[in-house]
N, C-alpha and C positions, 0 to 999 in steps of 0.2 A: 887554316890548319894549325894545330898546336904542336909544339915541340915537347918531347918527353925526354927527361933526363934520367939516366940510369947510373947507379954506382958501378964501380968496376966489378965488384963481387956479383951483383945482379946480372950484369952483362955476361960475365963468364959463365954463370949458372945457366942463363938462357942459351948461350952458344953450345954449352955441353948438352943440354936437352935436345937442341936441334940436331946435333951430331948423332945422338942416340936414335932420334926419329928417322934420320936418313939411313942409319945402319939397319933399322927394322924394315924400312921400305925396300932396301936392297935385298934383305933376306927373304921377304915375301915374294919378290920378283923371281928369285931363284928356286922357290919351292915349285915342284911339278904338281900342281893342283889340277885335278881332273874334274870337269863338270859333268854330272850325270843327269839325264832326262828320263822321266818316267814315260810310260806309253802315251798318256794324254799329251804331255808336253812335246814329245817327238811328233805326234800326229798333228798338232797345231803348227809346229815349226815347219814341217814338210808339206802341210796342207794335203794330207792323204787320210784315208779311212783306216780304222783299226784292222780291218781285213787285209788291206794292202800291206800294212806293217807286218802282219802275221805271214803273208805270202813271202815278203822279202826275207823274213827270218827263216822260213821253211826252205827257201831257195838258196840261202847262204849269202844273200845280197848285202845284208846289214848284220853286224855283230851285235850281241846283246848279252845281258846277264839276267838271270831269273832268281829271285828270292821268294820262295813259296809260289804264290800265283802272280806276283808282281814282276813286271818286265822293266828293265832299265837299259838305256843306251848311253854310251859315252859320247859326248859332244864331238870329240875328235873322230870317232868312228862314223858318225853321221856326216861330218865334213869330208872324211876320206871316201865314203860311198858316193857322195855328190861329185867329188873330183874325179873319181874313177869313171863315172859316167858323163864326164864333161865333154862336150863337142865344141871344138874350135869353130869360130865363125869363119866363113869363107866367102869370097867374092864370086858371084856367078860369072861364067865365061863371057 
């Protein structure tokens, strides 16, 4: 392993840049970014047919957005739907 020597100015510049990067990462973590899935992605994720997704939309089981003929689902809505229908494991008597 080789040692690398830095001048004080170079080291201060490097630490300043690292502080800026850390501030950017903190800002990114606080942004409420929502991930959207199109119909095909939701179908693959849930392992269901397009018709099943349509039935779930029609029955109000899953929330969605529609732009023109394209359907989108928020990932958080898909997760919420799965959690709503979650059944706790139980021990048989």
